[in-house]
C-alpha positions in Angstrom: -14.9 11.8 -1.7 -11.5 12.4 0.5 -9.3 15.4 -0.2 -5.5 15.8 1.1 -4.5 19.3 1.4 -1.4 21.3 1.7 -1.2 24.8 3.0 1.5 27.0 3.3 2.2 29.2 6.4 4.1 32.2 6.9 5.9 31.8 10.2 6.5 35.4 10.9 2.9 36.4 11.3 1.7 36.7 15.0 -1.2 34.5 14.3 1.1 32.0 12.6 3.4 31.7 16.2 0.3 31.0 18.0 -0.7 28.1 15.7 2.8 26.6 15.3 3.1 26.6 19.3 -0.2 25.1 20.0 -1.7 22.0 18.9 -5.2 22.9 20.0 -5.4 26.6 18.3 -4.1 24.9 14.9 -7.0 21.8 15.3 -9.8 24.9 15.7 -8.4 26.2 12.4 -8.2 23.1 10.9 -11.8 22.5 11.6 -12.8 26.1 10.4 -11.9 25.2 7.2 -14.4 22.1 6.7 -18.2 23.8 6.2 -19.9 20.2 6.8 -19.0 17.4 8.8 -20.9 14.4 9.9 -20.9 12.5 13.4 -18.3 10.0 12.7 -15.8 12.2 10.4 -12.4 11.6 10.9 -10.2 14.7 10.2 -6.3 14.2 10.3 -4.0 17.0 9.9 0.0 17.6 10.3 2.6 20.4 10.6 5.9 19.4 8.5 8.2 22.0 9.5 11.0 20.8 8.0 12.0 24.1 6.9 11.6 26.7 9.6 11.0 29.1 6.9 8.5 27.3 5.3 6.1 24.9 7.8 3.4 23.1 5.7 0.3 22.1 7.0 -1.3 18.8 5.6 -5.0 18.0 6.3 -6.9 15.0 5.1 -10.8 15.5 4.9 -13.9 13.5 4.1 -15.3 16.8 2.1 -13.5 19.4 0.4 -12.3 22.3 2.8 -11.3 26.2 2.1 -8.6 27.2 3.5 -9.1 30.9 2.8 -8.8 32.1 6.4 -5.6 30.3 7.1 -4.1 31.9 4.4 -5.2 35.5 5.5 -4.5 35.0 9.0 -1.4 32.9 8.8 0.0 32.6 5.4 0.9 35.4 2.1 -2.7 36.4 1.2 -1.5 39.2 -1.3 1.7 36.8 -2.5 1.9 35.5 -6.0 1.8 31.6 -6.2 -0.2 28.9 -5.1 -1.2 29.4 -1.4 -2.6 25.8 -0.8 -3.6 23.1 -2.8 -6.3 20.4 -2.7 -6.6 16.9 -3.9 -8.6 13.8 -4.5 -7.6 11.0 -2.6 -8.8 8.5 -4.6 -6.1 8.0 -7.4 -3.9 7.4 -4.5 -6.0 4.7 -2.9 -6.2 3.0 -5.9 -2.7 2.2 -6.2 -3.0 0.1 -3.0 -1.6 -3.2 -3.9 -0.1 -6.1 -1.7 4.3 -6.0 -2.6 4.0 -2.4 -3.6 6.7 0.0 -2.0 6.0 3.6 -1.2 7.9 6.2 0.9 6.1 7.2 4.1 6.3 9.9 6.9 3.9 9.6 9.8 3.8 11.8 13.3 2.8 9.7 15.9 2.1 9.8 19.7 3.9 6.5 20.9 2.3 5.3 24.0 1.9 2.4 26.2 -0.6 1.1 28.9 0.7 0.5 32.2 -0.9 -0.2 35.7 2.2 0.7 37.5 4.0 3.8 35.8 7.2 4.6 37.2 6.4 8.1 37.4 3.3 9.7 37.7 2.2 13.2 38.3 0.5 14.3 41.1 -2.9 15.1 39.1 -2.7 11.6 37.2 -2.7 9.5 40.3 -5.2 11.7 41.9 -7.6 11.2 39.0 -6.5 7.5 38.6 -7.6 6.8 42.2 -11.0 8.8 42.1 -12.0 7.2 38.8 -10.8 3.4 39.9 -8.3 3.4 37.0 -6.7 0.1 36.4 -4.1 1.6 34.1 -2.4 4.6 32.8 -1.2 5.7 29.4 2.0 6.7 29.5 4.5 8.4 26.6 7.2 6.7 25.2 10.0 9.0 25.6 13.3 7.6 24.5 13.7 7.3 20.6 14.6 3.5 20.7 11.5 2.9 23.0 9.2 5.1 19.9 10.6 2.9 17.0 9.5 -0.1 18.9 6.3 1.0 19.1 6.1 1.7 15.5 7.8 -1.4 14.2 5.7 -3.9 16.7 2.8 -2.4 15.2 3.3 -2.1 11.5 1.5 -5.8 10.3 -2.1 -4.1 11.9 -1.5 -1.1 9.8 -1.2 -3.6 6.6 2.5 -2.9 5.6 5.7 -4.2 6.7 9.2 -2.0 6.8 12.1 -3.6 4.8 15.4 -4.5 5.7 17.9 -1.5 5.5 20.1 -1.7 2.2 23.4 -2.5 3.2 26.6 -2.7 0.9 28.3 -6.5 1.4 31.3 -5.6 3.6 34.6 -6.0 1.7 36.7 -9.0 2.2 38.4 -9.1 5.7 35.8 -7.1 7.0 32.7 -9.2 7.6 31.5 -9.4 11.0 32.5 -12.5 12.9 30.0 -14.6 14.9 30.8 -12.8 18.6 29.8 -9.6 16.9 26.1 -10.7 16.5 24.4 -10.7 19.7 21.6 -13.4 20.0 18.4 -11.0 20.1 19.8 -8.8 17.4 17.1 -7.7 15.1 18.1 -6.6 11.2 18.0 -2.9 10.6 15.0 -1.5 8.8 14.1 1.0 6.6 13.1 3.9 8.7 14.1 6.4 11.0 12.8 9.2 13.4 13.6 12.4 12.0 11.6 14.6 14.8 11.0 14.3 18.3 9.3 16.7 20.6 7.1 17.2 23.6 4.8 20.1 24.3 2.4 21.2 26.7 -0.7 22.9 26.6 -4.1 23.4 28.3 -7.8 22.7 27.1 -10.4 25.2 27.4 -12.3 25.4 30.8 -9.6 23.4 32.3 -6.2 23.9 34.4 -4.9 20.7 33.8 -2.1 20.8 31.3 -1.7 18.4 28.7 1.5 16.9 27.5 1.7 15.8 23.7 5.2 13.5 23.1 5.7 12.8 19.6 7.9 11.2 17.1 8.3 11.6 13.3 8.6 8.4 11.2 10.4 8.3 7.8 11.5 5.4 5.3 10.1 2.8 3.3 7.3 0.7 3.8 5.8 -2.7 1.8 2.1 -3.3 1.5 0.9 -6.4 3.1 -2.9 -5.7 3.4 -4.3 -3.1 1.1 -7.2 -2.9 3.5 -5.8 -2.6 6.8 -3.4 -0.1 5.1 -6.1 2.3 3.8 -8.6 2.0 7.4 -5.0 3.5 8.4 -4.4 6.0 5.9 -8.2 7.2 6.5 -8.5 6.8 10.0 -5.2 7.4 11.3 -2.7 6.0 13.5 -2.1 5.9 17.5 -3.7 8.6 19.7 -4.0 12.3 19.9 -5.3 12.7 16.2 -6.9 15.8 17.7 -3.6 17.6 18.1 -1.6 16.6 14.9 -1.0 12.9 15.2 -1.7 9.8 13.2 -1.8 11.4 9.6 0.3 8.7 7.4 1.4 10.2 4.1 2.9 8.0 1.0 5.2 9.5 -1.8 6.3 7.5 -5.1 10.2 5.9 -4.0 12.5 8.1 -5.4 14.4 6.4 -8.6 17.7 8.2 -8.2 21.1 6.8 -6.7 20.3 6.2 -3.0 
């Protein structure tokens, strides 16, 4: 059985500041909350910091976790209220069907493989030469590149992003043929709400790890429930151990847009 957890983090505590700043440390805290793991188990997590004073840790686990240690070290252990919530993921998976729409959020690490990077660090170039690598994995750094990376891959994840909903132009304000370029693509119901670049080191190594991420939010329509379930449970893109790849769904708002 799969579970989705949400844990409140107190950003003012010393332990919290370390977790919030270092994806490797937060990964360790996540693993410490799962008593039994089997080879091949996929654990996904994401830190949502929409509200700087109320960051939330979301974790998808194949067994029921215990987040008491996170609350004691980085939460509000003596405060009232719900410190963390754990929900069975099966009801959501049962709702997946062709044509259904959901609001979504995804924090990912958009990358490309290239044999001739424009800029490569001395360490990366040396490592590639020593191991005879034929290509480099390079992060997409601009918002346009990251958005293109996402939209070009949605069908392999079992969904599409619908065209953006726009009002009909008032009479006399319609765009002319000269205003529309031949390669223009219609806007989609997705936006990048956060972009970050974080550098940290792994234990036992001196070479820094640089993590470039983008958070995508919007509306999706399911085209293949099986592929989408695989993406939900297995994650999307690289750097899953560092808080990337967790795609979450929510009901669409029924209020005015």
